[in-house]
N, C-alpha and C positions, 0 to 999 in steps of 0.2 A: 498574366504574369508579365512583369516588366524586367528590364535588364538588372536592376538591383536585386530583385528576388531571385533571378537566375543565378547570379554570382553568389548570393547568400547560400543557396542550395548546393552549389559546387563546393564552397568553402566548408560547409557543414559535413558533407560526405567525405571530402578529402581528409579533414582532420580526424573524423571517426575511423577512417581506414588507415590512419597513421602514414599517409602518403602512398599506400599500396594502390596503384591505379586499377588493378583487376578487382580488388575488393571494393574500391570506390564505385566501380561500375555497378556492382550488385547492390550496394547501398543506395545508389541513385534510383534504381528501379523500385526499391522498397519505399522510397520517399515519393516517387511519382505516382505510384498506385493509390496513394492517399488523396490525390488531387482529382478534380473533375476532368473529363475528357478535353474540354476546351483549354484548360490550363496546360495539359500535357502537350497539346498541339502548339500552344504558344511557346512552351519551353523548347520544343524541337525547332521552331522557327527562329528563335534567338540563336540557338546553336548553329543552324545553317548560315545565318548572317555572319556570325563570328568566324565560322570556318572560311567563308568567302573573304573576310577581312584579313585573314592570315595567309591568304594565297599570294605569297610574295616571293619573288626570286631570291632575294637576300636570305630569307628564312629557309628557303629550299637548300641553298648552299650550306647553311649552318646544319641543317638536318643531314646533309651529305657527310659532314665531318662526324657528327654525333653518332650516326647509325652505320658508318663505314659504307658509304654509297646509299643512294636514296632515289628510287624510281617513283613513278607517279602514284601508284597505290600505297607505297610506303610513306609518301608525303601526306597523303590523305590521313593515314593513321597517326602520323606525327602531329598534325594539326588537331586531331581529335584528342590526342594525349595532352597537348599543350593547353587547350581550353580547360581541360580537367585540372590543370595545375593552379587555376585561379586567375582572377582579373589582373593582379599585379604582375605575375609571371608572364601572362599573355601580352599585356600592353607593353611591358618592358622589352620583350623579345621582338615585338613589331618595330619598336624604336631602335633597338640595338641587339641583334642576335647574340652578341658576345655575353649578354647577361645570363644566358642559359647555362653558363659554366657553373653558376651557383644554384641551379634549379634541380639538377640530377647528378647522380654519381656514375662513374664508369661502370659498364656492365649492367646498369639498370634497364629493365625491359621497357621499351616504348609500347605501352598497351593502349589501344584506342578506347579510352574510357567512355566516351559518349556515343559510340557507334550504334548500340542497340537498345539502351535502357528505355528511351521514350517510346519507341515502337512496341516493345514488349509490354510496357506498362499500359499503353493505350489498348492493346489487345486484351489484357487481363481485365481492364475496367469496362470495356464495351463489348467484348466478345467478337470484335471485328478488327480488321487490319486498319492501320492509320491511313486516311485518305492522302493521296499524293498532293503536294503543294507546288503547282506549276510555277517555275521561275526561270529567268534567263541564266544560262551557265555562267559561272564566275569567270572573270577575266583576270589572268595572271598579271600582277603588278610587277613590272620589271622582268628581266629574263635570268633564269638560273645559269650559272657558268657551266659550259659543257664539261662532262666528266673527263674528257681528254685533257682539259686544262686544270688538272688536279692541283698543281703547284700554285696556281693563281688563287684558287679557293682557299687553300691552307694559309697562304700569305695574308689574305684579307681578314682572317679570324685567328690570330695567334693564340689567344687564350683557349679557345675551343680545340685548336690543333694540339696544343701542349697537353691538355687534359684527356681528350678522347682519341684523336687520331694516333698519337704515339702509343697509346694503350692498345688500340686495335692492331697496330703493326709491330707489336712486341714479339717478333717471330724469329729471333736469332737462333733459338734452340731448334725451332722447326726447320730452319735452313740447314743447320749443322747435321741434324738427324737425316734429313733428306740426302745430304751429300754422302753420309755413311752408307745409307741404303743403296744409293746409286753406285758407289764404288764396289759394293759387294754383290749386287744383284745383276747389274748390266752385263758383267762378264759371264754370268751363268745363263744368259739368253733371255732375261726379263726385258719387257718393253715398258718404258716409262710414259705416263700420261698425267697431265696436271689440270686441275680445275682451280684457277687462281682465286676467283671470287669466293669460292667455298673453302679455300684453304685445305685442299685435298690433293694428294699425289698418289697415283696407283703404279705399282710395278707388277706386270702380269706376264705369266708364262703358264699357259694352260697345263694342268688344271689349277695352278696356284695363283693367288692374288695376295699381294702385300700392300696394305693401305696405310698411309700416314695422314692423320686427320687433326687439324687445328680447330678446337672449339673456340670461336671468337667471343662467346659470351662469358668465358671464364678469365683468360684463355688457358686451356689445358691442351695437352697433346697426347694422342693415342696412336699406337702402331698395332694394326690388326693383321692377322693372316687367316686366309680361308682357302678352301680347296673344293674338289668335287664332292666332298662330304656335305657341303652346304645344301646340295640338291636332295640330301636325305634328312634335311631339317636340322643339321648340326649348326650351332651358332659359330660365328667366326671367333677365333681365339685372340685374346688380347696379349700381345707380346710385351708391350711396354706402355706405361702410363706415367706421365710426368708433368710438372708445372714449371714455369719459368721462375 
């Protein structure tokens, strides 16, 4: 298999899946099991090379905006997803990460399309696990901006920031509800704790727990309350559910 055949297979499955990355992953495996084992290994080798090619600091910064923070494992998944979007999307993003603004929509899941299909297909065809392909670890091209310099990242990619970051941080209602809960619960002896990255704030006074949760993928907001009854397998009650 050469690079042209690789991209042809990526395009075929992406179009058949109507852009659904998870479905595309399944369709890729269906196509790969039709190939001889050597072709599956070749497909996986091309994928690894492309993944190395997209190991770029600038692209990591773009993923930080699109995914609302992006660690090492998340950047692996991001690159696997990006390759699944096809040659044009991939090559354009390498040249200019801002082009990703037209590749996906806000709230769209970054699913690692190419993470497992080749290995699973090889095992189905041969009954054995795919042999490892020794190679030097990829070298990161350029350095991603430290998370602490968030403002610098956002300023470098204004289109991505306007589309994705502002959507992720649409938390005005979350802040307002948190203030209402704080005003009413703290005087009653509740202790507040917050998990900023997860968009969750807890107000606890044993045996009671009131939790405000921001679902970043929608975003929606939910207020839960639970008590000692949870130990008896009662689910937490939803006090409030709302959208911005």
